[in-house]
C-alpha positions in Angstrom: 81.6 134.4 131.7 85.1 133.5 130.2 86.5 130.4 130.9 89.8 128.5 130.6 89.3 125.4 127.9 91.4 122.5 127.8 89.7 120.9 125.0 88.2 122.3 121.8 84.3 122.0 121.7 83.2 118.7 120.3 80.6 119.2 117.3 77.1 117.5 118.2 75.2 117.9 115.2 75.2 116.7 111.9 72.4 117.0 108.9 71.9 115.5 105.4 69.6 116.9 103.2 68.7 115.7 99.6 68.6 118.7 97.3 67.8 116.5 94.1 68.9 113.8 91.8 72.5 112.8 93.0 73.0 116.2 95.1 73.4 116.6 99.0 73.6 119.4 101.6 75.7 118.1 104.7 75.4 120.6 107.5 77.9 120.0 110.9 78.2 122.2 113.8 79.1 123.5 116.0 82.7 124.0 115.6 85.4 125.9 117.5 86.5 129.1 115.5 88.6 128.4 112.7 88.2 124.7 113.2 85.6 124.4 110.0 87.7 125.5 107.4 90.5 123.2 108.8 88.2 120.3 108.2 86.4 121.8 105.4 88.9 122.5 102.7 90.8 119.0 102.9 87.6 117.0 102.9 86.6 119.1 99.6 90.2 118.3 97.9 89.7 114.7 99.0 86.0 114.5 97.6 87.3 116.1 93.7 90.4 114.1 93.9 89.9 110.9 95.4 86.4 109.6 94.8 86.4 106.6 92.7 84.9 106.6 89.1 84.6 104.6 86.0 85.9 106.0 82.8 86.6 104.6 79.1 90.5 104.8 78.9 91.1 103.3 75.4 88.9 103.0 71.9 89.2 101.1 68.9 87.2 101.5 65.6 86.9 99.0 62.9 88.9 101.0 59.8 90.2 104.0 61.8 93.8 104.2 62.9 94.0 107.4 64.7 92.0 110.0 66.4 91.9 112.4 63.7 90.5 110.0 60.9 86.9 110.0 59.8 84.3 107.0 60.1 82.8 106.2 56.9 78.9 106.5 57.3 79.1 108.4 60.3 78.2 111.9 60.8 81.0 112.6 63.5 84.4 112.2 62.8 86.5 110.4 65.5 87.3 113.5 67.5 83.6 114.3 68.3 83.1 110.7 68.6 85.5 110.6 71.7 84.5 113.7 73.3 80.9 112.3 73.4 82.3 108.7 74.6 84.1 110.6 77.4 80.9 112.4 78.7 79.1 108.8 79.0 79.2 107.9 82.6 79.3 104.0 82.9 78.6 101.7 85.9 79.9 98.5 86.9 77.7 95.5 86.9 80.0 93.3 88.6 82.4 94.6 91.1 86.0 95.1 89.7 89.8 94.6 91.0 91.6 97.9 91.7 93.3 97.3 88.1 91.0 95.1 86.2 89.9 96.4 82.8 86.6 96.0 81.1 86.6 95.4 77.4 83.5 95.9 75.4 82.6 95.1 71.6 80.2 96.6 70.1 78.5 96.5 66.2 75.5 98.9 65.3 73.6 98.9 62.1 72.4 102.3 60.7 70.0 104.4 60.7 70.6 104.7 64.2 70.9 107.6 66.7 73.4 105.6 69.0 72.9 106.9 72.4 74.4 105.5 76.2 71.3 103.7 76.1 72.9 101.3 73.5 75.9 100.6 75.2 74.2 98.7 78.2 75.1 95.1 78.4 75.4 92.3 81.1 78.9 93.8 81.7 78.2 97.5 82.1 75.5 100.0 82.9 75.1 103.9 81.5 74.1 106.5 83.6 72.8 108.8 81.4 71.7 106.8 79.0 70.0 110.0 76.9 73.4 111.0 75.5 73.7 111.0 72.0 77.6 109.2 71.0 77.1 109.2 67.1 74.9 109.5 64.2 74.7 106.1 61.8 73.5 106.8 58.1 71.5 103.9 56.6 73.3 101.1 55.4 76.5 101.9 57.1 77.8 99.8 60.6 79.8 101.2 63.3 82.0 98.5 64.9 84.0 99.7 67.9 85.6 98.5 71.3 86.2 100.2 74.3 88.5 99.8 77.3 86.6 100.8 80.8 88.6 101.1 83.9 88.3 102.3 87.7 90.4 105.0 88.6 90.6 108.4 90.6 91.6 111.8 89.3 92.6 112.8 86.0 95.0 110.7 83.9 96.1 111.8 80.5 96.2 109.9 77.5 100.2 109.7 77.5 100.0 108.0 80.8 97.6 105.5 79.5 99.4 104.2 76.2 101.7 102.0 77.9 98.6 100.2 79.5 96.3 99.2 76.7 96.9 97.2 73.3 98.6 98.6 70.8 96.0 99.0 68.2 93.6 101.2 70.6 93.7 105.1 70.8 94.1 106.0 74.4 92.0 108.4 75.9 92.2 111.2 78.6 90.5 109.6 81.5 88.2 111.7 83.8 87.6 109.3 86.5 86.1 111.8 89.1 82.3 111.1 89.4 82.3 114.2 91.8 80.8 117.4 89.8 80.8 119.6 92.5 81.9 120.0 96.1 81.6 123.4 97.5 81.3 124.4 101.2 80.3 127.7 103.3 81.0 128.5 106.6 78.4 130.2 108.7 78.7 131.6 112.6 76.6 129.9 115.0 75.5 130.7 118.3 76.2 128.5 120.9 75.7 129.8 124.9 75.6 133.6 124.0 78.9 132.7 122.0 78.6 133.8 118.4 82.0 132.7 117.2 81.3 129.3 117.0 81.1 128.1 113.3 79.2 125.7 110.9 80.0 124.0 107.8 77.7 123.7 104.9 78.7 121.0 102.3 77.0 120.9 98.8 77.8 117.7 97.0 76.8 116.9 93.4 78.0 113.7 91.3 77.3 112.2 88.1 75.2 109.2 89.3 78.2 106.7 89.4 78.2 107.2 93.4 75.6 108.5 95.7 76.9 112.1 96.8 76.8 111.1 100.8 78.5 108.0 100.0 81.4 109.9 98.3 81.6 112.5 101.1 81.5 109.5 103.6 84.7 108.1 101.6 86.4 111.4 101.8 86.5 110.9 105.3 87.6 107.3 105.5 90.2 108.3 103.2 91.5 111.6 105.7 91.1 108.9 108.4 93.5 106.3 106.6 95.7 109.2 105.5 96.3 110.4 109.3 96.4 106.8 110.6 100.2 107.0 110.1 100.3 109.2 113.5 98.7 106.4 115.2 101.9 104.6 115.4 103.8 104.9 118.7 106.4 108.1 117.9 108.6 107.3 120.2 109.9 104.1 118.7 110.3 106.0 115.4 113.5 107.4 114.9 113.8 110.8 114.9 114.8 112.6 111.7 118.2 114.0 112.0 119.8 116.7 110.0 122.4 115.1 107.7 125.7 116.1 108.7 127.0 117.2 105.1 130.2 119.1 104.3 128.3 120.6 101.7 125.9 122.4 104.2 128.4 124.6 105.5 130.7 127.2 104.5 134.0 125.9 105.9 136.7 128.5 103.8 138.2 130.1 106.8 138.4 126.8 108.8 139.9 124.8 105.8 143.0 127.3 105.6 145.9 125.8 106.3 148.1 126.9 109.5 150.8 127.7 107.5 149.2 130.8 106.9 149.2 131.8 110.4 152.9 132.7 110.3 153.5 130.9 113.5 157.0 130.9 114.9 159.1 127.5 114.3 158.7 126.2 117.9 154.6 126.8 117.7 154.6 125.4 114.0 156.3 122.2 115.0 154.4 121.6 118.1 151.5 121.2 115.7 152.8 119.7 113.0 154.3 116.8 114.9 150.7 115.4 115.8 149.4 115.9 112.5 147.3 119.2 112.7 147.1 120.8 109.2 144.1 123.0 109.3 142.6 125.7 111.2 139.6 124.0 112.0 141.4 121.5 113.8 142.9 124.0 116.2 139.1 125.3 116.6 137.7 121.9 117.3 140.2 121.6 120.2 139.4 122.9 124.0 141.4 124.7 125.9 143.0 121.9 127.6 143.4 119.8 124.3 145.9 122.6 123.2 147.6 123.4 126.5 148.3 119.2 126.7 150.1 118.8 123.4 153.4 117.7 123.5 156.1 120.8 123.9 153.2 123.4 124.1 154.6 126.1 126.3 152.4 129.0 127.6 154.0 131.3 124.7 153.2 128.6 122.0 149.8 128.5 123.5 149.2 132.2 123.9 150.5 132.9 120.2 147.8 130.1 118.8 145.2 131.8 121.0 145.9 135.3 119.7 145.7 134.0 116.2 142.2 132.2 116.6 140.7 135.3 118.3 141.9 137.6 115.1 139.9 134.7 113.2 136.7 135.2 115.2 137.4 131.8 116.7 138.4 132.3 120.5 139.8 129.2 122.2 136.8 127.1 123.4 134.3 128.0 120.7 131.5 125.6 120.8 130.6 124.3 117.1 127.4 122.8 116.6 127.6 119.2 116.5 126.3 118.8 113.3 129.0 121.3 111.7 131.7 120.0 113.7 130.8 116.3 112.6 130.9 117.6 108.8 134.1 119.7 109.8 135.9 116.8 110.6 134.6 114.7 107.5 136.0 117.4 105.1 139.6 117.4 107.0 139.6 113.6 107.1 139.1 113.6 103.2 141.5 116.5 102.8 144.1 114.7 104.3 143.6 111.5 102.7 
């Protein structure tokens, strides 16, 4: 039986399935038709763009001046070393402030295959400890410093240059700890109605954050972004369109009344009270025109006829914004 609703259906079921290390599936249902994608798409965007992660933002290697240099006694040149370093996923051991940086100093003696596990110290941990960073030859020493910081999204190296010491090489920073965030929408049956919807979210992270927690943080961010609308809307000034003379075409209204070829008597009536432009006549009501000193019926009819020919019969109502802008424009021309 069809019914008329006054509020949309409120989803009642949510399930979380662990799919493996750093992988979860979040299922929520049932949603009214169209509501699932309305919620799923912005949540996916927030997961990928607003999840906080830790990334190296700068590097300094002893006796190396730029990223295209080579490192004595190291198999990898600086460029592949940087690529390997970016693949290292760090974990902070102590809670950092929003803009706090971690300065890491390392020195390794070869022969050694340097991996993420070697970078663990009292300040930092590493998720992918097996990741290879460099191969150090026998009798070679590798000394380098890394700056690590928290952030969201992606920040190019040119934006980092001003945030680090001059002797460091800035790195493109890939902060996002979410590797994958995809969703599917399926239909689900509710009380013989097959049009209800189910959201199935699959989320995978790099291990810096639990994927379920990342999902919860994305929801919290969505709430915080929308909280602006919790304000008392009646107390917020309505955004008015600014009355700007540049928003309108006044070419017909800014013509001087001389062009109307009015009789001398009619022209003098207008001239005496300072009317110079056709727009001033258009903005006047019928009573305003008739009450002009020495404005007889013949002169009034003459003006009314001219305005009719221009497409602005006496009493034409202009939009308030347009009227205000026209008044400003005429005042500027008269000044």
